[in-house]
C-alpha positions in Angstrom: -51.5 5.2 104.1 -51.9 3.0 101.1 -53.4 4.4 97.8 -54.8 1.7 95.5 -55.9 2.4 91.9 -57.8 0.2 89.5 -57.8 1.6 86.0 -60.5 0.2 83.8 -61.6 0.9 80.3 -64.6 3.0 81.4 -63.9 3.9 85.0 -61.0 4.2 87.4 -61.8 3.1 90.9 -59.4 4.1 93.7 -59.3 3.9 97.5 -57.2 4.9 100.5 -56.4 2.4 103.3 -55.0 3.1 106.7 -54.0 0.1 108.8 -56.1 -2.2 106.6 -59.2 0.0 106.9 -60.8 1.6 103.8 -61.0 5.4 104.5 -62.6 6.4 101.2 -63.1 5.3 97.6 -63.9 7.0 94.3 -65.2 6.0 90.9 -64.3 8.3 88.1 -64.4 8.2 84.3 -61.2 6.8 82.7 -60.2 9.6 80.3 -57.4 8.2 78.1 -56.1 11.7 77.4 -55.7 12.7 81.0 -52.1 13.8 81.8 -50.0 13.1 84.9 -50.5 16.7 86.0 -54.3 16.5 85.5 -54.5 13.3 87.6 -52.5 15.0 90.4 -54.9 18.0 90.4 -58.0 15.8 90.4 -56.9 13.6 93.3 -55.5 16.4 95.3 -58.9 18.0 95.2 -60.6 14.7 96.2 -58.2 14.2 99.1 -58.7 17.8 100.3 -62.5 17.3 100.2 -62.3 14.5 102.8 -59.5 16.1 104.9 -56.6 13.8 103.8 -53.1 15.1 103.3 -51.6 13.2 100.3 -48.2 13.4 102.1 -49.5 10.7 104.3 -49.5 8.2 101.4 -46.6 5.9 101.8 -47.4 3.2 99.3 -49.3 3.0 96.0 -50.5 -0.1 94.1 -51.9 0.2 90.5 -53.7 -2.3 88.3 -54.5 -1.1 84.8 -55.9 -2.4 81.5 -55.3 0.9 79.8 -51.6 1.3 78.8 -51.8 5.1 78.2 -53.4 5.8 81.5 -51.0 3.4 83.3 -48.1 5.5 82.0 -49.8 8.7 83.1 -50.5 7.3 86.6 -46.9 6.1 87.1 -45.6 9.5 86.0 -48.0 11.2 88.4 -46.9 9.0 91.3 -43.2 9.6 90.6 -43.7 13.4 90.2 -46.2 14.2 93.0 -46.0 11.4 95.5 -42.4 10.2 95.6 -41.3 12.4 98.5 -43.6 10.4 100.9 -43.4 6.9 99.4 -41.5 4.1 101.2 -41.6 1.9 98.1 -41.9 2.7 94.4 -45.4 2.4 93.0 -46.3 -1.3 92.5 -47.8 -1.9 89.1 -49.6 -5.2 89.1 -48.8 -7.7 86.3 -48.6 -11.5 85.8 -44.9 -11.2 86.5 -45.3 -9.2 89.7 -47.7 -11.8 91.1 -45.5 -14.8 90.8 -45.6 -16.6 94.1 -49.0 -15.2 95.0 -51.1 -17.1 92.4 -50.4 -19.8 89.8 -51.5 -18.6 86.3 -52.3 -21.6 84.2 -53.2 -20.0 80.9 -51.4 -20.0 77.6 -50.2 -16.4 77.7 -50.2 -15.1 81.3 -49.2 -11.6 80.2 -52.4 -11.3 78.2 -54.6 -11.6 81.4 -56.0 -8.3 82.6 -54.4 -7.2 85.8 -57.8 -6.6 87.4 -58.8 -10.2 86.7 -55.7 -11.5 88.6 -56.3 -9.0 91.4 -59.9 -10.2 91.8 -58.8 -13.9 91.7 -56.3 -13.3 94.5 -58.8 -11.3 96.6 -61.6 -13.9 96.2 -59.4 -16.9 96.9 -58.0 -15.5 100.1 -61.5 -14.8 101.3 -63.1 -18.2 100.4 -60.2 -20.6 99.7 -62.2 -22.9 97.5 -63.0 -23.5 93.8 -64.7 -20.3 92.7 -65.8 -18.0 89.8 -65.6 -14.3 89.8 -67.8 -12.4 87.4 -66.8 -8.8 86.8 -69.5 -6.6 85.2 -67.5 -3.9 83.5 -67.1 -2.6 80.0 -66.7 -6.3 79.2 -68.1 -9.1 81.4 -65.4 -11.5 82.5 -65.7 -14.9 84.1 -62.5 -15.9 86.0 -62.1 -19.4 87.4 -59.9 -20.1 90.4 -59.2 -23.5 91.9 -59.0 -24.3 95.6 -55.1 -24.4 95.4 -55.1 -20.8 94.2 -54.5 -21.5 90.5 -55.9 -19.1 87.9 -57.5 -21.4 85.3 -58.7 -18.9 82.8 -62.3 -17.9 82.0 -64.6 -16.3 79.5 -65.1 -12.8 78.1 -68.2 -11.3 76.6 -69.5 -7.8 75.7 -70.8 -5.8 78.6 -74.3 -4.6 79.1 -73.6 -1.0 78.1 -71.8 -2.1 74.9 -74.8 -4.2 73.9 -77.2 -1.3 74.6 -75.1 1.1 72.6 -74.9 -1.4 69.7 -78.6 -1.8 69.6 -79.2 1.9 69.5 -76.5 2.6 67.0 -77.1 -0.2 64.5 -80.9 -0.2 64.4 -83.2 2.5 63.0 -86.0 2.2 65.5 -84.5 1.0 68.8 -83.9 3.8 71.3 -81.3 4.2 74.0 -83.0 3.0 77.2 -82.6 3.1 81.0 -82.5 -0.5 82.4 -82.6 0.6 86.0 -86.4 0.0 86.0 -87.1 -3.8 86.2 -89.2 -5.4 83.4 -92.7 -6.2 84.5 -92.6 -9.6 82.6 -90.4 -11.5 80.2 -92.8 -10.8 77.4 -92.5 -7.0 76.8 -95.6 -5.2 75.6 -93.7 -2.3 74.1 -90.3 -1.8 72.4 -88.7 -0.4 75.5 -90.2 -3.1 77.8 -89.0 -5.8 75.3 -85.5 -4.3 75.3 -85.4 -4.2 79.1 -86.5 -7.8 79.3 -84.1 -8.9 76.6 -81.1 -7.3 78.3 -81.8 -8.2 81.9 -83.5 -11.6 81.6 -81.3 -12.4 78.6 -78.0 -11.6 80.4 -79.2 -13.4 83.5 -79.9 -16.6 81.5 -76.5 -16.2 79.7 -74.7 -15.9 83.0 -76.4 -19.0 84.5 -75.9 -21.0 81.3 -72.1 -20.2 81.2 -71.8 -21.0 85.0 -73.4 -24.4 84.4 -70.9 -25.2 81.7 -68.0 -23.9 83.8 -69.1 -25.9 86.7 -69.0 -29.1 84.6 -65.4 -28.3 83.5 -64.4 -27.6 87.1 -66.1 -30.9 88.2 -68.8 -29.3 90.3 -72.5 -28.8 90.1 -73.6 -25.1 89.8 -74.8 -25.1 93.4 -71.3 -26.1 94.7 -69.4 -23.3 93.0 -68.8 -20.1 95.0 -69.7 -17.3 92.5 -68.8 -13.7 93.4 -70.0 -10.8 91.3 -68.3 -7.4 91.2 -68.2 -4.3 88.9 -70.5 -1.5 88.1 -73.4 -3.5 86.8 -73.3 -6.3 89.3 -76.2 -5.0 91.5 -78.3 -4.5 88.4 -78.0 -7.9 86.9 -77.7 -10.2 90.0 -81.5 -10.5 90.5 -81.7 -12.2 87.1 -78.8 -14.6 87.6 -79.5 -17.3 90.2 -76.0 -18.6 90.1 -74.5 -15.5 91.8 -73.9 -16.1 95.5 -72.2 -12.9 96.6 -71.9 -9.3 95.4 -68.6 -7.6 96.4 -68.3 -4.2 94.7 -65.0 -3.5 96.5 -63.3 -6.8 95.5 -60.6 -5.3 93.3 -59.6 -2.6 95.9 -59.4 -5.4 98.6 -57.2 -7.4 96.2 -54.9 -4.5 95.6 -54.5 -4.0 99.4 -53.8 -7.7 99.9 -51.3 -7.8 97.1 -49.4 -4.9 98.7 -49.4 -6.7 102.0 -48.3 -10.1 100.6 -45.7 -8.6 98.3 -43.8 -6.7 101.0 -44.3 -9.5 103.5 -42.5 -11.8 101.1 -39.7 -9.3 100.6 -39.1 -8.9 104.3 -39.4 -12.7 105.2 
């Protein structure tokens, strides 16, 4: 079995694959103070709940944007999974992905591992010029060419960050739930105006950025394949016409694919 782990700033998403099929996946808070022993206890309990013996796990792939948690995870894998592993845990980085994707940016090591994983997953699925929008703590736009080159992208504050900032830095604006759609663009109360501003505003922002990206990639907006992923993708997609596909499991798919391609290269 293959255990894949995507460590983000707010959440850690993990999954178990057997013969290419996803058996289960989990989304948990990323606690930067979590130790290797605590991680082992937490996932042992999750595996037990679904009847999976962790001794069946033969390979692990990790992508992380949180260095302290990456260290804890590697330690956890070495301490509690090593007896069943065929290969050492594979920690994704720009260096480890050489040969799988061309990284055409100034400082490849600065690119978040999850962004490269998403790029590889999306390109192998569509094999055309495309943009991936990941709605996480930050919202990232990642541009990939049809020859599997990572071109770079854009980063902006995520929706939760913006909501927190509004509530924290203003005297009369409350914390709000944006799961209820705004009735109109013109809000007739403070809460309705905030919902409209966040959802319609981010939708327009996304479409505007996509239009500019399309020009630089020598396409019209309609020609670009745009894939959305991340925790807020379902919420914002109705307000962004440029999004073609939502794939909430894109990163997990990419980690599985990277494992397959990496060890296929080594044995070829």
